[in-house]
N, C-alpha and C positions, 0 to 999 in steps of 0.2 A: 381727361378721357373723352374720346370722341363719341357722341351719342348720335346715332343715325335713325331718324324716324320721319315718316311722311307728314306727320301732323305738326309741322314746325310753327305755323301761324297760331294754332291753339296754344302751344307751349309758350310762345312769346307773350300772349295775353295773361298767362297765369304765372309768370316768373316770380312776381312779387308775393304770391300766396303759397308757393310750394313749400313743403316741409319734407325732410328726409325721414323715411321710416326704417328701411333695412336694405342690406346688400346681400347678394348671392354671388357666386363665382362668375355668372354671366349677365345678371340683371340687377337693376336698382329699382326699388319700390318707392314712389313718391305719393304723397297724399294730395287730395283736393283737385286732382285732374278730373276724376270722375267720382262723384259722391254716391253713385248707385252701388248697392250691394250685389246686384246681379253679376254672375260670373263673367259674362261676355262684356259688360260695361266696366267692371272693376279691373279687367285685364289692361285697360288703358293706363292704369297707374304703374304698370311694370314696363320698364324701358330697357331694351337690350344694349349692353355695353359693347363697344368695338373691340376692347381688349379683355381677354379672359384672365381671371385670377390676378388682376392688377391691384385691386383694393382688398386688403385682408378683411375677413368676415368675423373674426373673433376678437375685435378690439372696440373701444369706445370711440364714437365719431364726434367731431367738433366742427362747427361753422361751415356747413355745406353751402356751396355756391354753384349756380347754373348760369353760364354766360354764353353769348352768341357773338362770334367774331366776324360775322358776315359770310362765313363759309361753313363752319361746323358749330355744333353745340358741344360745350365742354362742362364737365362736372368736376369740381375740385372740392376736396374734403380733408380736414385734418384728423389724424388718428393719434391715439395715445399708445405709446410703446415704450419699452424699457430701453435705457441706454446701455450699450455694450462698448465701453471705452477701454482700449488697450494702451499700455504704456509704449511709447516709441523708444527705440534703442539706437537707431542709426544717426549719423552725423546730420547737422542741419543743412538746409538748402537755401541758397539765394536765387531769386528769379528775376531776371531782367525782362521786362515786357516792352515790346516795340511793334513797329510796323513791318520791317523787313521779315522778321520771324515773330511769331506770336509770343514765344517765350524761350529764353536761353537760361538753362539752369547751371549752377556752379559745378555740377558733376559732369559738365560738357554735353548734356543732353539738349538737343535743339528741337523745338516743335514748330513746324513750318506754318506759314500763313495760308489758311485754307482758301483765301480769296484769290490766290495765284494759280489754283488748279484749273484744269481744262473744263471741268463740269461747271464751276462757278462762272467762268468767262463765257461759256456757252449760254447759260441761263440769263446772264446780264445782257448779252447781245440780243437774245430773244425778247427780253423785257423792254429794251430801248425801241426795238421795231414795233412792238405791240403798243407802246405809249404813243409813238408817232402815228400809228394807224388810228388809234382812238381820237387823237387830236384832229386828224384830217376828217374823220366822220362827223365830229362836232361842228367843224367849219362848214362842211358840205350841207348839214341839216340846220344851219342857222336860219332863224325866221325873225327878221328885223333885228332887235337888240337882244333877243333871247335865243337860247340854244335848245333844240328839240332832242330829247334823249329817246332814240329809237330802240327797238328790241335788239338789233345788232350791236348797238353801243353797250347795252346792258350785258349781253353775252361776252363781249370783249373785255369789259371791266371785271366781270367775274373771273375770266381767264387770267387777267392781270393780277387779281387778288390771290389766285391760286399760286401764281408764279412768285409773288412776294412771300407767301407763306413757305414755299419750297426753299427759297434762298435763306430765309430766317431759320428754318429748321436745320438746314445743313450747317450753318454757322454755330448755332446753339449746341448741336450735337457734337461738333468738333471741340468746343470749349469744355463741355462736360467730360468728354473722353480724356482730354489733356489734364484737367484738374484732378480727375479721379486717378489717373496713372501716377501723377506726382504724389498724391496723398497715400496711395497704396505702397509707396516705397518706405513709409513709416519713418520719416526724418524726425529728429528731436525738435526741430523748429523750422519754420518757413518764413522767409523775409521777402517782401516785395516793396516796390517804391510807392510812395504816396503821390500818384500822378494827378496833376491838375487837368483833368480831361476837358472840363468846361473851357479852360483857357486855351488848351491845345486845339479845340474845335474852331477857334477864331482864325487859325491859319488856313486861308482859302486854298492853298496848294495841298494840304494834308488832311483837311476836314473829312472828306469822303472816305479816305483810307482808314482814318481813326474811327469813324462811325461804323464801318463794316467790320473792323477788327474787334469791336465790343470789349474794349479794355476795361471799362468800369465793371461790366458784368463778370469778366474773368477774375478780377480782384474780389468781387463779392462772393463768387463760387468758391474760390480757394480759401476764403476766410471761414465760411460756415462749414465747409468740409473738414478743415483743420480742427475746428471746434468739436465736430462730431466724432473725430478719431483721436481726440486727446492730444493734439499736436499744438505746440505753442506757435501762435501766429504773431508776427511783428510787421508793422508797417513803418518803414524807414522815414526819417524826416524828409520833408519835401525838398529841402535845399541841401541834402546830403550829396556831395559830388561823386556819385558812384561811377560815372563814366570817365570823369576827368582825373580821378585819383589813381595813381600807379599802385598796383597790387603789391609790388615788392618793396619799393623804397618810400612809398606813401607821399610822393610828390604830386602836387596838383598842377595839371596842365591847363592853364586858363584859356589858351588859344585853340582848344580842340573844337572843330567845327562838326556840324551834323553830317556833312559829306565824308568826313574822315572815318572810314569803317575799321581801320587798323590803328591801334594805339602804339606809338613809338615814344618811349621815355628817353629824354635827352641825357639823363643822369646815370641810370643803371642799364641803359640799352635794352630795356624790356620791350619786346614786340609781341603783341597779342591782339586778338579780335576784341574790339571795344565792348561788344555785348557780353562776351564771356568774362571780361575783366570786371564789368559792372556787376555781374552775378557773383563773382568771387568777393568783391568788396561788400556786397550786401550780406553775404554769408558771414564775413568778418564782423560786420556791424552787429549782427545778431549774437555772435559769440561774445563780443565785448559787452553788449547790453545784458546778457544773461550770465556773464562771468564764466563762460565755458572755456576750459583749457584744451 
């Protein structure tokens, strides 16, 4: 939660000694900011929260943390709550995760890549121009072997930080919406690939696209949301040929290239989008593993 207050420098010095006392719908009360019992002094312990009714007030709190990311103050806290797990009744879902589309499900649902939208492209273009502007300012104010950081550079760097936060927030929000929509379908199980993201990042042509797609975070979110909703989560073997395996005749096409977006089987004449077929194969993998008929 974003905490907005003018006394940021004072808070930065007291981060290590803060302790959480209580929450209300609009404020959080921290100890040791002001030790005085006078009303006008003790009021410094009460900090207004940017979001109303975000943290429940009738639960037990665990492990509160106050952090500063260079732009905003954030308060994170764990709460104790009862689990409400419902049994899933629908058929399982296989999810093929990729770069062209964020996710392709076995029920033919496709979730697009948010990085291809006009808003993201506009922000990335603005970011590139701002980075070049900051670089020019550093070179212009160079004094000997050292660089002089002027007030204009500080302002530009703060604007760049806001832009980076904006891009990150849009991507994370999209991933949360997609994973929540998948889990709300209440499938009996969910199967995803065990992607070697670290190894994929070594490809210099695809590393930026993989990083922006946040594939590892997508898998992490779908895993814990499945657990929360009582859905069986399965991570397929890393070497399972989900894209190269024909969904109908189970023949493996070894010469399938990354540029081949349509799968054409030479034996049964099956023609299908390769991502959809991978999702179908992942669903079958889960059914075989769980013994589902």
